[in-house]
N, C-alpha and C positions, 0 to 999 in steps of 0.2 A: 764292725761297733758299734757304729750307729742306729743298726739293727738293734740292738739291747733295749734301748730306748723309746726307738720308733714303736714296735709292739711290746713293750711293757710298761702300760699307762703309769703303777705306783714309780717306778723305776726314773720316768720323765717328769714325775712331778719333785720325786729328788732331789734330780738334775738340777731343774729350776731350783728349788728353793736354797743347796747351797750353791751357785750361782750368786744367788740375790744376796747372799750372806757377805760369798768371798766379793762382790764390787761395795758392798758397807764398809768390809775391815779394808779393803784398798782405797775406798775414798778418804778413808778418817774424818777427819775435825771439817773438813769441808761439807760435811753432810749433815755433822750433827748440833741439833740443837742450842748444844752446849763444844765451845770449839775448845776448849781451854785442855790442858795437858791431862790427860787420861780421864776426861771429864769429869775433873773433881773441883768445880765452883761450887762452892760451901755459902750459903745464905740460913742461917739457921732460924731466922724470921721467918721463910719459905718450908720450912720442914711439915714433910710429910702430907704433902697438899692431897688432894684426888687426884685423878685421874681428869683427864680436859681442863686442869683447871689454868686460870691465865693472869701471868703479876705484873705489874708495871716494871720497867727496869728504870735506872737512873738518867740515861738516855732521852726518857719517854714516847720510848716507844714500848711495847707487849712482846713477852714469850710464851706461848702456850707449852705448859707440860702435858703432853699427851697421855703418858702415865702416869703422872702424879712426881713426887718427889720424897725423896730417901728422908730418916731422920737427922741428918746432916743438913737439909738443900739441896743435894745435889740430883740434878735432873735422872729420873731412872731411866726414859729412852736412851739418854747419849751415854752411861753408862753400860747399857742395854747394848748398845751399837760398837762401844768399845770394847768391850768384851769380848768381840764373835774375832776379831779382829787374833787375841788372845788365844783363843780357842783353835781356831783354824789355822791358827803359826803352830801351836803346841800338836798339831794331828799330821802338818806337813811336815814338818820335822823329824817328827816321830817316825812319820813312814816310809822319808825316805833314809835313815839310819839304819833303819831295822831293815829296807831294800838295799843298799849298798851290802852289809853284813852278811843280812840272808844269801842273796845271789851270790856272792863270793867266796861263804864256804858248801854250801848247797851246790853250786857249780863244779866247784875241786872235789867233791865227796863221789858224786853224783859219774863224774865224769872218770876220777880214778878207778876208783874203788878201791878195795884191798887195805891197806894201813890205813888210808889217809882217810877213807869211807867210814871203817870203824869207827876211829879219835873223834871224827865229827858228829857221828850218829852218838857215840859216848857223850862227848860234850852236849850234844842238844837233849838228851834223857834227863842228864842232870839240869839245865837250865827249863828243861820241864815239869821236873819236880815239884819246882818251885813257886810258890802262889804267886804270880805275879805283882798282885799289890806290895807283897812283902818285901818284895826285890825291889821294886820303884824305893818305898819306902828306906828302905837301907842306904841305896846307893844317893837316894836326898839327901840324907843323914852322911852320910860319908863326905859328900861333896859341899853340904850347907845347903840353904834354904834358897832358891831365888830360879828365875823365869829359864836360865838355860842350865838350870840343872833339872827341870824338869824335863826341857826337850831334850836332855840326854839320858834320863833316867830312864824314860819310858820307849825312845828310839832302843837303849842294849835291852831292853826285855820282851820285845816284839820280835825278832830275826828270826827265832825260832819256828815261827807257821812260816814264813819265809824259805828259811834252808831246809824243811821237812819238804814241803811241794818240787822247791827248785832242786832238790836231789833226785825225785822220785822223775820228776820229768828230764830229766838229764839220764838217767839210768835208761830210761825209756829209748832214750834217741841217738845214744852212741851206738846201739845197735844196729840203727839205721843204715842202710848202703849208700845214701849220700854223706853218712861219716867218715865210713869205711873210706870212701874214694877222696876223702880230704885229707885223709891219715894218709894212704896211698899217695898222693904226690909230693906230701912231703909239709902241708901247713904246720903252722905251732899247734900247739897246745890251745897257749889263749886265743887263736883267731880261731879255731875248731871253735870254741866254747862261746866266746862272744860274738863271732860274726853269723856262726850257723847255726847253734843252737838255739842260743837263749833267745832268738826271734821266732823260733818255732816254741817256745814256751811262754809267752807272755799272755797268753789268753787265763792260764790259772794266777802268776803273778800279781794282775793285774783286779784279780779278782778277792783276791787273799789283801790285796792292798784296800781295799776300800773296806773290809770288815774292820783292816787294823786301825785305818783313820776313824773308825766311828769308837773303837772299843780305847784310840788312844785320849780323844776328850773327856769320853766317860770315865780314866783314872784321873786325867788332870783335873776335873771337875769336884772329885772324891779327893785329889789332894789340896785344892785351891779350898775344901771344906775346911777338911782337917786342918788346913794354916799351914801346907808345906808345898804345896803350889806359889802362885801368882802373889807376891805380900801386898797389900795396904799400902797406899792410894790406887795401887795397878787393877782397874777392873776385870772379872774374871767370872763368870757365872756361876763358878762355884764357890767362890768368896761373897757374891754378892747375896746368892743364897745363906751362905754362913752369919752373913750379919741380920738376917730377917727371917728367918727360918723359925724363931722364937713367936713372930707375929702372924702364923699360919692359921689360928682358930680365932684371928679377931680381923676388927675391920679393916686392917693395912695387909691382908694376905694377898693380896697382887704382887708386895714388894719380894714375896717368895715364890711367888708361881710363875711369875713373867722368867725367871733364868733357867725355872724348873722348865715350865714349857718347852723355852729353848734349847735346850739341854735334850730331851725328851725327842725332838724334832729333828736335830739335826742324827743323833743315834740313827731316827727311823730311817731319814732322807740316806744314808749313808748304807741301810741294810738292804734298801727299796733298790740302792745302785747296787750295789753286793750281789742280790739277787737277778736283776736284770741279767748284768755280765756273764752270771752263771748260766742263764738260765741259755743266753747267747751261745755263750761256749760251747756247752751240751748242744745245741743245734749244728753248730761248726763242726763238731767231732764228729756226728755222723757220715 
């Protein structure tokens, strides 16, 4: 798998960028200029400072606002760094939920076939026809606004792609001689599916997981922009854009451009990673 990154420079760049953001998210307040909870320390006297501004603190030290401050005097860089934990956390949680549901349903349908496959395929088609964002909004409205609701809502709408890929892989693998041998020996269905078939289907699953990670971050940002995602004062790149999008044509445009650029960069990074993994998997299949 590492060959996917050695031989595909955009994928390597994407992996490095995601790794840096992950380290920022994990380190949290220990490396942020504003170490307060949610990077929410406000000082209205320091509102809308230009990037690079330096201010004197009450303890006699100084603090540099590398990306300036917002209208509440909060350090923009710290808010963006805190938002990385929200975006990556939502992406990871949604992908794990979608993998759990998608692998279980897709594996069972592809291995068993018959009525099980017909039912799962029908259910997949039903979910497939519904717009993802509309489903996420419906689930969010049903369970209420909040961060864990976003995790759940996005995860429950992204399992369809995983199930379709896993089903197709298992339908091909179940005709292989080593599967027939395992059945003849008397291994249980669960052992055959998850110890013998699933490892051979991981390539496409990893590729679709990378694509779902990017989609989850984009959906979360959209929900937060609309007010259905992370609730203020929790910093999310989406609600940071929402707070400042009206400044996009003025001299404080960076307040909306910076979080928007981060959203674009992360989506592109995961797209590059997915392309690299897809190319690697194609070479492995030859």
